[in-house]
PAZAPA-4460 file (N, C-alpha, C; in steps of 0.05 Angstrom, whole numbers, plus 32768, in hexadecimal, padded with zeros to 4 digits):
% residues 326
    n_x    n_y    n_z   ca_x   ca_y   ca_z    c_x    c_y    c_z   seq   type   mol
   8062   7B33   7F20   8063   7B51   7F16   8050   7B60   7F22     1      M     A
   8034   7B53   7F1E   801C   7B5F   7F21   801A   7B6B   7F3F     2      S     A
   8025   7B55   7F50   8025   7B5D   7F6E   803D   7B72   7F75     3      L     A
   8051   7B73   7F68   8066   7B8A   7F6B   805A   7BA2   7F62     4      D     A
   804A   7BA4   7F4B   803F   7BBB   7F41   802E   7BC3   7F55     5      S     A
   8019   7BB7   7F60   8009   7BBC   7F75   8017   7BCC   7F8E     6      D     A
   802D   7BBA   7F99   803B   7BC9   7FAF   8045   7BE3   7FA8     7      I     A
   8050   7BEA   7F8E   805C   7BFF   7F86   8049   7C19   7F85     8      I     A
   8032   7C10   7F7E   8018   7C21   7F7C   8012   7C29   7F98     9      V     A
   800F   7C16   7FA9   8004   7C1C   7FC3   8017   7C2F   7FD1    10      D     A
   8034   7C2B   7FCF   8047   7C3D   7FDB   8044   7C55   7FD2    11      R     A
   803F   7C5A   7FB5   803D   7C76   7FAD   8027   7C86   7FB6    12      R     A
   8011   7C77   7FBB   7FF8   7C80   7FC8   7FFD   7C89   7FE4    13      R     A
   8009   7C76   7FF4   8013   7C7E   800D   8026   7C96   8010    14      I     A
   8035   7C97   7FFE   804C   7CAD   7FFC   803C   7CC8   7FF8    15      R     A
   8028   7CC9   7FE4   801A   7CDE   7FDE   8008   7CE8   7FF6    16      R     A
   7FFB   7CD4   8006   7FEA   7CDD   801C   7FFB   7CE6   8030    17      K     A
   8014   7CDB   8036   8025   7CE2   804A   802E   7D02   8045    18      L     A
   8036   7D08   802F   803C   7D22   8022   8027   7D36   8027    19      T     A
   800D   7D2F   8021   7FF6   7D3E   8026   7FEF   7D45   8045    20      F     A
   7FF5   7D2F   8056   7FF2   7D34   8071   8007   7D47   8080    21      W     A
   8022   7D44   8072   8039   7D55   807E   8030   7D71   8077    22      R     A
   8027   7D77   805E   801F   7D91   8057   800D   7D9B   8066    23      V     A
   7FF6   7D8B   8068   7FDF   7D95   8079   7FEA   7D9C   8098    24      L     A
   7FF9   7D89   80A3   8003   7D8D   80BD   8015   7DA9   80BF    25      A     A
   8024   7DAB   80AA   8036   7DC5   80AA   8024   7DDD   80AA    26      A     A
   8010   7DDD   809A   8000   7DF6   8096   7FF1   7DFB   80B1    27      L     A
   7FE6   7DE6   80BB   7FDA   7DEB   80D5   7FEA   7DF4   80E9    28      I     A
   8004   7DEB   80EC   8017   7DF4   80FD   801E   7E11   80F9    29      A     A
   801E   7E18   80E3   8029   7E34   80DB   8010   7E45   80E2    30      I     A
   7FF8   7E3D   80DC   7FE1   7E4C   80E3   7FE0   7E4F   8103    31      A     A
   7FE1   7E3C   8113   7FE3   7E3F   812F   7FF8   7E52   8139    32      A     A
   8011   7E51   812E   8026   7E63   8133   801F   7E7E   812F    33      I     A
   8013   7E82   811A   800C   7E9B   810D   7FF9   7EA8   811F    34      A     A
   7FE3   7E98   8128   7FCE   7EA0   8139   7FD8   7EA9   8153    35      G     A
   7FEA   7E98   815F   7FF5   7E9E   8179   8005   7EBB   8174    36      F     A
   8017   7EBB   815F   8025   7ED4   815D   8016   7EED   815D    37      A     A
   8000   7EEC   814C   7FF2   7F06   814C   7FDF   7F0C   8165    38      L     A
   7FDA   7EF6   8178   7FD1   7EFD   818F   7FE5   7F06   81A6    39      V     A
   7FFE   7EF7   81A7   8011   7EFA   81B9   8024   7F0F   81B2    40      A     A
   802A   7F19   8199   8042   7F2B   8192   8036   7F47   8194    41      T     A
   8040   7F59   81A5   8039   7F74   81A6   803E   7F80   818A    42      P     A
   802A   7F8D   817F   802B   7F9E   8164   802A   7F8D   814E    43      G     A
   8023   7F70   8151   8024   7F62   813A   800D   7F66   8126    44      A     A
   7FF8   7F73   812E   7FE1   7F7A   8120   7FDF   7F99   811A    45      R     A
   7FF9   7FA5   811D   7FFA   7FC3   811C   7FEB   7FD5   8131    46      G     A
   7FE4   7FC6   8149   7FD8   7FD6   815D   7FEB   7FE1   8174    47      T     A
   8005   7FDA   816E   8016   7FE4   8184   801F   7FFD   8181    48      F     A
   801D   8011   8193   8029   802A   8194   802D   8035   81B0    49      A     A
   8045   8033   81BC   8049   8038   81D8   8045   8054   81DD    50      S     A
   803F   805A   81F8   803A   8072   8202   8052   8086   8200    51      A     A
   8069   8079   8201   807F   8087   8203   808C   808A   81E9    52      G     A
   807F   808D   81CF   808D   808D   81B6   8077   809D   81A0    53      S     A
   8087   80A3   818D   8079   80AF   8176   8076   8099   815D    54      I     A
   805C   8097   8155   8057   8084   8140   8062   808B   8126    55      A     A
   8071   8079   8118   807A   807F   80FE   8069   806C   80EA    56      R     A
   8059   807B   80DB   804A   806C   80C6   8053   806F   80A9    57      V     A
   8059   805B   8099   8064   805C   8080   804F   8058   8069    58      Q     A
   804A   806C   8059   8038   8066   8040   804B   8067   8026    59      I     A
   804B   8050   801B   805B   804E   8003   8050   8041   7FED    60      E     A
   8058   8045   7FD4   804D   8038   7FBC   8033   8044   7FB6    61      G     A
   8022   8033   7FA3   8009   8038   7F99   7FF4   8039   7FB3    62      L     A
   7FE3   8050   7FAE   7FD0   8050   7FC5   7FB4   8046   7FB9    63      I     A
   7FA9   8031   7FC8   7F8F   8026   7FBE   7F7D   8027   7FD7    64      R     A
   7F60   8024   7FD2   7F51   801E   7FEB   7F5A   8007   7FFD    65      S     A
   7F5B   800B   8012   7F65   7FF5   8028   7F56   7FF7   8042    66      D     A
   7F45   7FE2   8045   7F39   7FE6   8061   7F49   7FDC   8077    67      S     A
   7F5F   7FCD   8071   7F6F   7FC5   8088   7F81   7FDE   8092    68      D     A
   7F8A   7FEE   807C   7F96   8005   8084   7F84   8017   8098    69      R     A
   7F6E   801A   808D   7F5C   802E   8099   7F58   8025   80B8    70      T     A
   7F54   800A   80BF   7F50   8001   80D4   7F69   8002   80E7    71      Q     A
   7F7F   7FFE   80DC   7F9B   8004   80E9   7F9E   801F   80F5    72      A     A
   7F93   8033   80E4   7F98   804F   80E9   7F83   8057   8100    73      L     A
   7F6B   804A   8103   7F59   804D   8114   7F63   8042   8132    74      E     A
   7F72   802C   8130   7F7F   8021   8148   7F95   8037   8151    75      R     A
   7FA3   8042   8140   7FB5   8056   8149   7FA9   806D   8152    76      L     A
   7F90   8075   814D   7F81   808B   8157   7F7E   8086   8175    77      E     A
   7F79   8070   817E   7F72   8067   8198   7F8A   805B   81A9    78      N     A
   7FA4   805C   819D   7FB9   8052   81A9   7FC4   8066   81BD    79      S     A
   7FDD   805F   81C7   7FEA   8073   81DC   8002   8085   81CD    80      Q     A
   8003   8084   81B4   8016   8090   81A8   8014   80AC   81AE    81      A     A
   802D   80BD   81B0   802B   80D7   81B8   8027   80E9   819E    82      A     A
   802E   80DE   8187   802F   80EB   816E   8031   80DB   8153    83      G     A
   802F   80E6   813F   802E   80D3   8125   803F   80E2   810E    84      V     A
   8054   80D4   8104   8062   80DF   80EF   805D   80CC   80D6    85      I     A
   8051   80D9   80C4   8048   80C7   80AA   805E   80CD   8094    86      V     A
   806B   80B7   808C   807F   80B9   8077   8070   80B1   805D    87      H     A
   8075   80C3   804A   8067   80BD   8030   807B   80B9   8018    88      I     A
   807A   80A5   8009   808B   809F   7FF1   8078   8095   7FDF    89      N     A
   8067   80A3   7FCF   8050   8097   7FC1   804D   80A7   7FA6    90      S     A
   8049   809C   7F8F   8043   80A8   7F77   8024   80AF   7F76    91      P     A
   8016   80A2   7F89   7FF9   80A8   7F89   7FEB   808D   7F86    92      G     A
   7FD3   808D   7F7C   7FC2   8074   7F76   7FA7   807D   7F70    93      G     A
   7F97   806C   7F75   7F79   8075   7F6F   7F6F   808A   7F7F    94      T     A
   7F5F   8099   7F74   7F53   80B0   7F81   7F42   80A6   7F9A    95      T     A
   7F32   8096   7F97   7F22   808A   7FAE   7F35   8080   7FC6    96      A     A
   7F48   8071   7FBE   7F5D   8069   7FD4   7F6A   807E   7FE4    97      G     A
   7F72   8093   7FCF   7F7E   80AA   7FD8   7F6E   80B8   7FEE    98      S     A
   7F56   80BC   7FE6   7F3F   80CC   7FF9   7F3C   80BB   8011    99      E     A
   7F3A   80A0   8010   7F39   8090   8023   7F4D   8094   8039   100      Q     A
   7F65   8093   8031   7F7B   8095   8042   7F7D   80B2   8050   101      L     A
   7F78   80C7   803E   7F77   80E1   8048   7F63   80E6   805F   102      Y     A
   7F48   80DB   805B   7F36   80DA   8070   7F3F   80CD   8088   103      D     A
   7F4E   80B7   8088   7F59   80AA   809D   7F6C   80B9   80A9   104      S     A
   7F7D   80C5   80A0   7F8F   80D3   80AA   7F89   80EF   80BB   105      L     A
   7F73   80FA   80AD   7F65   8113   80B6   7F58   8106   80D1   106      V     A
   7F4B   80F4   80D4   7F3D   80E8   80EF   7F56   80E4   8102   107      R     A
   7F6C   80D9   80FA   7F82   80D3   810E   7F8E   80F0   8117   108      L     A
   7F90   8104   8105   7F9B   811C   810C   7F88   8127   8122   109      K     A
   7F6F   8122   8121   7F5D   8131   8134   7F64   8127   8151   110      A     A
   7F71   810F   8154   7F77   8103   816E   7F94   80FE   8174   111      K     A
   7FA8   8103   8161   7FC0   8103   8165   7FD1   8116   8156   112      K     A
   7FE6   8125   8163   7FF5   8138   8151   8001   812B   813B   113      P     A
   8002   8131   8123   8008   8124   810A   8017   8136   80F7   114      L     A
   802E   812B   80ED   803C   813C   80D6   8044   8129   80C1   115      V     A
   8048   8133   80AB   804F   8123   8095   806C   812B   808C   116      V     A
   807D   8115   8083   8093   8118   8076   8096   810A   805E   117      V     A
   809C   811B   804C   809D   810D   802E   80B9   8102   8028   118      V     A
   80BA   80E9   8027   80D4   80DD   8022   80E1   80E1   8007   119      E     A
   80D5   80D9   7FF1   80DF   80DE   7FD9   80C8   80EB   7FC4   120      G     A
   80AF   80E0   7FC8   809C   80E8   7FB7   807F   80EB   7FC2   121      L     A
   806F   80FE   7FBF   8056   8100   7FC7   8047   810C   7FB0   122      A     A
   803E   80FC   7F9C   8033   8108   7F86   8016   80FF   7F85   123      A     A
   8004   8110   7F77   7FE7   810B   7F73   7FDB   80FE   7F8C   124      S     A
   7FD2   80E4   7F8D   7FC6   80D9   7FA6   7FD8   80D8   7FBE   125      G     A
   7FF2   80D7   7FB5   8006   80DE   7FCD   8006   80F7   7FDA   126      G     A
   8002   810B   7FC6   7FFC   8126   7FD5   7FE1   812A   7FE3   127      Y     A
   7FD0   811D   7FD6   7FB4   8120   7FE9   7FB8   8113   8002   128      I     A
   7FC6   80FF   8008   7FCE   80F3   801F   7FDE   8109   8030   129      T     A
   7FEF   8114   8024   8002   8126   8034   7FF3   813B   803D   130      A     A
   7FE0   8149   802E   7FCF   8161   8039   7FBA   8159   8052   131      I     A
   7FBB   8142   805A   7FA8   813D   806E   7FB5   8148   808A   132      A     A
   7FD1   814D   8089   7FE0   8159   80A0   7FE2   8175   809B   133      S     A
   7FE2   8180   80B4   7FE6   819D   80B6   8000   81A8   80B1   134      D     A
   8015   8195   80B0   8030   819E   80AC   803F   8187   809B   135      H     A
   8047   8190   8081   8055   817E   8072   8073   8184   8071   136      I     A
   8085   8171   8075   80A0   8175   8070   80AC   8165   805A   137      I     A
   80BD   816F   804B   80C8   815F   8036   80E7   8165   8031   138      A     A
   80F5   8156   8025   810F   815B   8021   8110   816B   8009   139      Q     A
   8129   817C   8004   812E   818F   7FEF   8127   8180   7FD5   140      Q     A
   8132   8166   7FD0   812D   8158   7FB8   8115   8148   7FB3   141      S     A
   8105   8146   7FCA   80ED   8136   7FC7   80DB   8145   7FB3   142      S     A
   80C8   8137   7FA4   80B6   813D   7F92   8098   813C   7F9E   143      L     A
   808C   8154   7F9A   806E   8154   7FA3   805D   8161   7F90   144      V     A
   8046   815D   7F91   8031   8168   7F7C   8022   8156   7F6C   145      G     A
   8026   815B   7F52   8015   814B   7F3D   7FF8   814D   7F43   146      S     A
   7FF0   8166   7F48   7FD3   8169   7F4E   7FC2   8167   7F35   147      I     A
   7FB3   8151   7F31   7FA3   814D   7F1C   7F97   812E   7F1B   148      G     A
   7F86   812C   7F0C   7F7A   8114   7F09   7F7B   8107   7EEC   149      V     A
   7F7F   80EC   7EE9   7F85   80DD   7ED0   7F6E   80C8   7ED1   150      L     A
   7F62   80C3   7EB6   7F56   80AE   7EB1   7F63   80A0   7E98   151      F     A
   7F6E   808C   7E99   7F7C   8082   7E7F   7F73   8064   7E7B   152      Q     A
   7F70   805D   7E5F   7F68   8041   7E58   7F75   803C   7E3B   153      F     A
   7F7B   8023   7E3A   7F84   801E   7E1C   7F6C   801B   7E0A   154      P     A
   7F73   8021   7DEE   7F63   801A   7DDA   7F6F   800A   7DC5   155      N     A
   7F64   7FF1   7DC1   7F73   7FE1   7DB0   7F5F   7FDC   7D96   156      V     A
   7F4E   7FEF   7D8E   7F3F   7FEC   7D79   7F4C   7FEC   7D60   157      S     A
   7F5E   7FF9   7D5A   7F6F   7FFB   7D43   7F7E   7FDF   7D3F   158      E     A
   7F87   7FD2   7D56   7F96   7FBB   7D53   7F82   7FA3   7D4E   159      L     A
   7F6A   7FA4   7D57   7F56   7F90   7D52   7F4F   7F91   7D35   160      L     A
   7F4E   7FAB   7D2A   7F47   7FA6   7D0C   7F5F   7F9C   7CFD   161      K     A
   7F76   7FA3   7D07   7F8E   7F94   7CF7   7F8D   7F76   7CF7   162      T     A
   7F87   7F6A   7D11   7F84   7F4C   7D12   7F69   7F40   7D08   163      V     A
   7F57   7F52   7D00   7F3D   7F47   7CF8   7F2A   7F3F   7D11   164      G     A
   7F2C   7F49   7D27   7F1B   7F44   7D40   7F07   7F5A   7D43   165      V     A
   7EEE   7F50   7D47   7EDB   7F69   7D51   7ECB   7F5F   7D69   166      K     A
   7EC9   7F70   7D7C   7EBD   7F68   7D95   7EA0   7F77   7D94   167      V     A
   7E8E   7F61   7D96   7E73   7F6C   7D93   7E67   7F6B   7DB0   168      E     A
   7E51   7F7C   7DB5   7E47   7F80   7DD1   7E2A   7F8C   7DCA   169      E     A
   7E19   7F85   7DDF   7DFF   7F8E   7DE2   7E01   7F99   7E00   170      V     A
   7DF6   7FB7   7DFD   7DF8   7FC3   7E19   7DDB   7FD4   7E19   171      K     A
   7DD6   7FD8   7E33   7DBA   7FE7   7E35   7DBF   8005   7E2E   172      S     A
   7DD4   8013   7E30   7DD5   802E   7E27   7DEE   8031   7E1C   173      T     A
   7DF2   8046   7E0D   7E0D   804C   7DFE   7E26   8050   7E10   174      P     A
   7E20   8060   7E26   7E38   8063   7E39   7E3B   8048   7E50   175      L     A
   7E2E   8035   7E4C   7E32   801D   7E5D   7E4D   8013   7E56   176      K     A
   7E60   8010   7E6D   7E7B   8005   7E6C   7E8B   8014   7E54   177      A     A
   7E88   802D   7E4F   7E96   803C   7E41   7EAC   804E   7E50   178      A     A
   7EC6   804C   7E45   7ED1   8044   7E2E   7ED4   8026   7E31   179      P     A
   7EDA   8015   7E1C   7EDC   7FFB   7E21   7EF7   7FEF   7E12   180      N     A
   7F03   8001   7E03   7F1D   7FFB   7DFA   7F1D   7FEF   7DE0   181      G     A
   7F05   7FE1   7DD8   7F04   7FD3   7DBE   7EF8   7FE1   7DA5   182      F     A
   7EF2   7FF9   7DAE   7EE6   800C   7D95   7EEC   8029   7D9B   183      E     A
   7EF0   8037   7D86   7EF5   8054   7D8D   7EE1   8060   7DA2   184      P     A
   7EEE   8070   7DB2   7EDA   807E   7DC8   7ECD   8093   7DBB   185      T     A
   7EAE   8090   7DC1   7E9A   80A3   7DB7   7EA1   80BC   7DC4   186      S     A
   7E97   80D5   7DB9   7E98   80EB   7DC1   7E88   80EE   7DDC   187      P     A
   7E72   80DF   7DDD   7E60   80DE   7DF5   7E6D   80D7   7E0F   188      E     A
   7E7E   80BE   7E06   7E8B   80AD   7E1B   7EA4   80BD   7E23   189      A     A
   7EAF   80CE   7E12   7EC9   80E2   7E1B   7EC0   80F7   7E2C   190      R     A
   7EA7   8100   7E26   7E9B   8118   7E34   7E95   810E   7E52   191      A     A
   7E88   80F9   7E54   7E84   80EB   7E6D   7E9D   80E9   7E7D   192      A     A
   7EB3   80DC   7E72   7ECB   80D9   7E80   7ED7   80F4   7E89   193      L     A
   7ED6   810A   7E77   7EDF   8123   7E7C   7ED0   812E   7E93   194      D     A
   7EBC   812A   7E96   7EAA   8138   7EAD   7EB2   8128   7EC5   195      A     A
   7EB7   8110   7EC3   7EBF   8100   7EDE   7EDD   810A   7EE7   196      L     A
   7EEE   810F   7ED2   7F0A   8117   7ED7   7F0A   8134   7EE5   197      V     A
   7EFA   8145   7ED9   7EF8   8164   7EDF   7EE9   8162   7EFA   198      K     A
   7ED8   8152   7F05   7EC9   8152   7F1D   7EE1   814C   7F32   199      D     A
   7EED   8136   7F2A   7F04   812E   7F40   7F1B   8141   7F45   200      S     A
   7F21   814D   7F2C   7F36   8162   7F2D   7F2F   8179   7F3E   201      Y     A
   7F15   8184   7F3D   7F08   819B   7F4B   7F0A   8193   7F68   202      A     A
   7F05   817A   7F6E   7F05   8171   7F8B   7F22   8171   7F95   203      W     A
   7F34   8168   7F87   7F4F   8168   7F8D   7F58   8189   7F92   204      F     A
   7F54   8196   7F81   7F5F   81B3   7F80   7F51   81C2   7F98   205      K     A
   7F36   81BA   7F9E   7F2C   81C7   7FB4   7F36   81BE   7FD0   206      G     A
   7F3C   81A4   7FD3   7F49   8199   7FE6   7F67   81A8   7FEB   207      L     A
   7F74   81AB   7FD9   7F8F   81B6   7FDB   7F8D   81D4   7FE5   208      V     A
   7F7A   81E3   7FD9   7F74   81FC   7FDB   7F6F   8201   7FF9   209      K     A
   7F5C   81F2   8004   7F55   81F5   8021   7F6A   81EB   8036   210      E     A
   7F76   81D2   802D   7F87   81C7   8044   7FA5   81DB   8042   211      R     A
   7FAB   81E7   802B   7FC4   81F6   8028   7FC1   8210   802F   212      R     A
   7FA6   821B   802E   7FA2   8237   8035   7FAA   8248   801B   213      G     A
   7FA3   823E   8004   7FAB   824F   7FED   7F96   8262   7FDF   214      M     A
   7F9C   8276   7FD6   7F89   8284   7FC7   7F89   827B   7FA7   215      D     A
   7F77   8284   7F98   7F75   8279   7F7C   7F8F   827B   7F6B   216      D     A
   7F9A   8292   7F71   7FB5   829A   7F61   7FCC   8284   7F6C   217      T     A
   7FCF   8280   7F81   7FE0   826C   7F8D   7FD7   8250   7F81   218      Q     A
   7FC1   8249   7F83   7FBB   8230   7F7E   7FBC   8228   7F5F   219      L     A
   7FB6   823C   7F4A   7FBA   8237   7F2F   7FDA   8232   7F2A   220      E     A
   7FEB   8239   7F38   800A   8236   7F34   8011   8218   7F3A   221      K     A
   7FFF   8208   7F48   8009   81EE   7F4D   7FF6   81D8   7F45   222      V     A
   7FE2   81DC   7F37   7FCE   81C7   7F32   7FCC   81C4   7F10   223      V     A
   7FE7   81C6   7F05   7FE6   81BE   7EEA   7FF2   81A0   7EE1   224      D     A
   7FF3   8191   7EF8   7FFB   8178   7EF6   8019   8171   7EFD   225      G     A
   8029   8187   7EFF   8045   8185   7F04   804C   817D   7F21   226      R     A
   8067   8170   7F20   8070   816B   7F39   8084   8182   7F40   227      V     A
   8088   8188   7F5D   809C   819A   7F61   80B1   8190   7F78   228      F     A
   80C8   819B   7F77   80DC   8191   7F8B   80D5   819C   7FA6   229      T     A
   80E0   8192   7FBC   80DA   819E   7FD6   80E0   81BB   7FD7   230      G     A
   80FA   81C0   7FCC   80FF   81E0   7FC9   80EC   81F0   7FBF   231      R     A
   80E2   81E6   7FAB   80CF   81F5   7F98   80B3   81F4   7FA8   232      Q     A
   80AC   81DF   7FB5   8091   81DB   7FC4   808F   81EC   7FD8   233      A     A
   80A4   81F3   7FE9   809D   8200   8001   809B   8221   7FF7   234      I     A
   80A5   822C   7FE0   8099   8244   7FDB   807F   8246   7FCC   235      D     A
   8079   8230   7FC4   805A   822C   7FB8   8043   8224   7FCF   236      L     A
   804D   821F   7FE4   803D   8218   7FFC   8032   8200   7FF9   237      K     A
   8040   81EB   7FE9   8035   81D1   7FE9   8043   81C3   8001   238      L     A
   8057   81CE   800C   8063   81C2   8024   8066   81D6   8038   239      I     A
   806F   81CF   8052   8074   81E2   8064   8092   81E6   8070   240      D     A
   80A3   81D0   8068   80BC   81D1   8072   80CD   81BD   8067   241      Q     A
   80E7   81C3   8065   80FA   81B4   8059   8107   81A0   8072   242      I     A
   810B   8187   806F   8113   817A   8083   810E   815B   8081   243      G     A
   8112   814E   8098   810E   8130   809B   80FE   812A   80B5   244      D     A
   8103   8111   80BE   80F5   8106   80D3   80FE   8116   80EB   245      E     A
   8117   811D   80EE   811F   812B   8109   8113   8149   8105   246      K     A
   810D   8152   80EF   8100   816D   80F1   80E5   8168   80F6   247      T     A
   80D2   8153   80EF   80BC   814D   80F5   80B9   8149   8115   248      A     A
   80CB   8139   8123   80C7   8137   813E   80CC   8151   814B   249      V     A
   80E0   8166   8142   80E1   817C   814F   80C8   8190   814D   250      T     A
   80B9   818D   8134   80A0   819C   8132   808C   8192   8144   251      W     A
   808A   8176   814A   8074   816B   815C   807C   8175   8176   252      L     A
   8095   8177   8180   809D   8180   8199   8093   819F   819F   253      V     A
   809E   81B0   818B   809E   81CA   818C   8083   81D5   8189   254      E     A
   8072   81CA   8174   8057   81D2   816A   8040   81C5   817C   255      Q     A
   8043   81AB   8180   802B   819C   8189   802F   8191   81A7   256      K     A
   8048   819B   81B3   804B   8192   81D0   8052   8174   81D4   257      G     A
   805B   8168   81C2   8062   8148   81C5   807E   814B   81D6   258      V     A
   807E   8139   81E9   8094   8137   81FA   80B0   8134   81EB   259      K     A
   80C3   8141   81F4   80DF   8140   81E8   80EB   8125   81ED   260      K     A
   80FB   811B   81DB   810B   8101   81DF   80FA   80E9   81DD   261      G     A
   80E4   80EA   81D2   80D7   80CE   81CD   80E0   80C3   81B7   262      L     A
   80E2   80AA   81B9   80ED   809A   819E   80D4   8095   8189   263      S     A
   80DD   8092   8171   80CC   8090   8159   80C9   8072   8153   264      V     A
   80B0   8066   8153   80B1   8048   814E   809D   8043   8136   265      R     A
   80A5   8031   8127   8092   8026   810F   8078   801E   811C   266      D     A
   8065   8029   810C   8049   801D   810E   803F   8013   80F3   267      Y     A
   803D   7FF8   80F4   803D   7FEA   80D7   801D   7FEA   80D3   268      K     A
   8016   7FF3   80BC   7FF7   7FF1   80B4   7FF1   7FD9   80AA   269      L     A
   8003   7FCB   809E   7FFC   7FAD   8091   8015   7F9B   8099   270      Q     A
   801C   7F92   80B0   802E   7F81   80B6   802E   7F66   80AA   271      P     A
   8043   7F5A   80A1   8045   7F3F   8096   804D   7F2B   80AA   272      R     A
   8049   7F14   80A9   8051   7EFE   80BE   8071   7EFD   80BA   273      F     A
   807F   7F04   80A4   809A   7F02   80A1   80A5   7F18   80B1   274      S     A
   8095   7F2C   80BF   80A3   7F3F   80D2   80A5   7F34   80EA   275      D     A
   809D   7F1D   80F1   80A0   7F0E   8109   80B7   7EFA   8107   276      L     A
   80CE   7EFF   810E   80E7   7EEE   810B   80DE   7ED2   8113   277      P     A
   80D6   7ECF   812F   80D1   7EB5   813B   80BC   7EA5   812D   278      F     A
   80AB   7EAE   811F   8095   7EA5   8110   80A3   7E95   80F9   279      L     A
   80B2   7EA7   80EC   80C2   7E99   80D4   80D4   7E81   80DB   280      K     A
   80E1   7E83   80F1   80F3   7E6F   80F7   80DF   7E56   8100   281      T     A
   80CC   7E5C   8113   80BE   7E43   811A   80AF   7E32   8101   282      A     A
   80A6   7E42   80EC   809B   7E36   80D6   80AC   7E27   80C9   283      A     A
   80C6   7E32   80C3   80DA   7E22   80B5   80E4   7E0C   80C2   284      A     A
   80E7   7E0B   80DB   80ED   7DF4   80EB   80D6   7DDD   80EC   285      V     A
   80BF   7DE8   80EA   80A8   7DD6   80EB   80A9   7DC7   80CF   286      T     A
   80A9   7DD6   80BB   80AD   7DCB   809F   80C4   7DB6   809A   287      L     A
   80DA   7DC0   80A7   80F1   7DAF   80A5   80EC   7D95   80B0   288      E     A
   80E2   7D91   80CA   80DC   7D7C   80D5   80C8   7D69   80C9   289      A     A
   80B5   7D76   80BB   80A4   7D64   80AD   80AD   7D5C   808E   290      L     A
   80CA   7D62   808C   80D6   7D57   8073   80D1   7D69   805D   291      G     A
   80C6   7D82   805F   80C2   7D95   804A   80D6   7DA9   8049   292      L     A
   80F0   7DA0   8041   8105   7DB5   8045   8107   7DC7   802F   293      G     A
   80FF   7DC4   8019   80FF   7DD8   8001   80EE   7DF0   800B   294      S     A
   80D3   7DEB   8016   80C2   7E00   8020   80D0   7E0C   8036   295      I     A
   80D9   7DFE   8048   80E6   7E0B   805D   80FD   7E1F   8056   296      A     A
   810D   7E18   8042   8123   7E28   8037   8115   7E42   802D   297      H     A
   8100   7E3E   801B   80F6   7E56   8013   80EA   7E68   802A   298      Q     A
   80DE   7E5F   803B   80D4   7E70   8052   80EC   7E7B   8062   299      I     A
   8102   7E6D   8067   811A   7E76   8073   8126   7E8C   8062   300      G     A
   8125   7E8D   8049   812E   7EA3   8038   811D   7EB9   8034   301      Q     A
   8102   7EB7   8033   80F0   7ECC   802A   80D9   7ED2   8041   302      T     A
   80D8   7EC2   8056   80C2   7EC3   8066   80A7   7EB5   805D   303      G     A
   8094   7EB3   8071   807D   7EA3   806D   806C   7EB4   8057   304      V     A
   8069   7EC9   805A   8054   7ED9   8046   805E   7ED9   802B   305      A     A
   8079   7EDD   8026   8082   7EDB   800C   8082   7EC2   8001   306      Q     A
   8088   7EAA   8011   8086   7E92   8005   8069   7E8A   7FFB   307      A     A
   8057   7E93   800C   803B   7E8E   8006   8036   7E99   7FEC   308      V     A
   803E   7EB5   7FE9   8038   7EC6   7FCF   8043   7EB8   7FB8   309      D     A
   805C   7EAC   7FBA   806A   7EA1   7FA4   805B   7E86   7F9E   310      R     A
   8052   7E77   7FAE   8047   7E5F   7FAC   802B   7E63   7FA1   311      L     A
   801E   7E78   7FA7   8002   7E7F   7F9D   7FFF   7E89   7F81   312      G     A
   8018   7E95   7F77   8016   7EA4   7F5D   8012   7E8D   7F46   313      M     A
   8004   7E95   7F33   8001   7E82   7F21   8002   7E91   7F05   314      D     A
   8001   7E84   7EEE   8005   7E90   7ED2   8020   7E97   7ECF   315      G     A
   8025   7EA1   7EB5   8043   7EA2   7EAF   804C   7EBC   7EBA   316      M     A
   8066   7EBA   7EC6   8071   7ED4   7ED5   808D   7EDA   7ECA   317      L     A
   8095   7EEF   7EC8   80B2   7EF9   7EC5   80B9   7F07   7EE0   318      A     A
   80C3   7EF8   7EF4   80C7   7F03   7F10   80E4   7EFE   7F1A   319      L     A
   80EF   7F15   7F21   810D   7F0E   7F2F   8109   7F19   7F49   320      W     A
   8112   7F07   7F5C   8112   7F10   7F78   812D   7F03   7F84   321      Q     A
   813E   7F12   7F89   8154   7F08   7F96   8155   7EFC   7FB3   322      P     A
   8162   7EE5   7FB6   8163   7EDA   7FD2   816A   7EED   7FE5   323      A     A
   815D   7EEC   7FFD   8168   7EFA   8015   8186   7EF4   801E   324      A     A
   8196   7F0A   8024   81B0   7F07   8028   81B1   7F00   8047   325      S     A
   81C5   7EF0   804C   81C8   7EE6   8068   81D7   7EFF   8079   326      N     A
***
């Protein structure tokens, strides 16, 4: 019995080692394929923009500081693209991230004819992004504006009193790490935050006034934090024209001298491996050959990057993600 037990234990050890080396080999293979793809595939790193086309840039979702996006836009500055159409559909984001994106687009505009198209929403930081362009186009039902700054934080001090918890701290000065959410906000802390918000708000208003050529009376009509439809925004000078991408192409041709008839091609700021179909297929085949069929199936359904994302998530999650349809 003892000998049989030793054999079983040895087999299990060998099986675990074999699984480890299979996984390692698969990861090495995927890394090698990915490296080759990034070198050999035109545009895989967001650098491709052909001389006979207009580059389409998508700005979607929350805007944060992003050095990769900045570098991609710098590469677009030096590309052979004849012009750039920036599509925006964003509720905004951090003030610093929006300023960074604005500055990147201003530098790009200095080298390439550039126009903005508001898809559905260009609010707050999304509107900061839009006014980097000299010409803003939006649909009639698009929402633009929300010119304002918000500093928001939760305060759970009353809840802590209820459950009998007190957070103690020792800090160098009263305003260090204020507000902290564990105690009522002091008048001094609130005043400091108010100064931050007002300073950023003044910068935002000044930017809108300068970029949109408004006087003080016009400016006061649009800086109360509201959003406006495209129809309203054109009368308020927040945008220049009602239309879509075709309208943007026409403007580039008529106002910026871009050659007529050029195609519009996507320029990806942050491409993912799953954007390369052959890479997805090669990775799945490699894993299947190594006996890792379940992982191969996941890659076949969602792509390399998404599979890694899901495998890398930890903690308790409530997540729904439908399988890709065939």
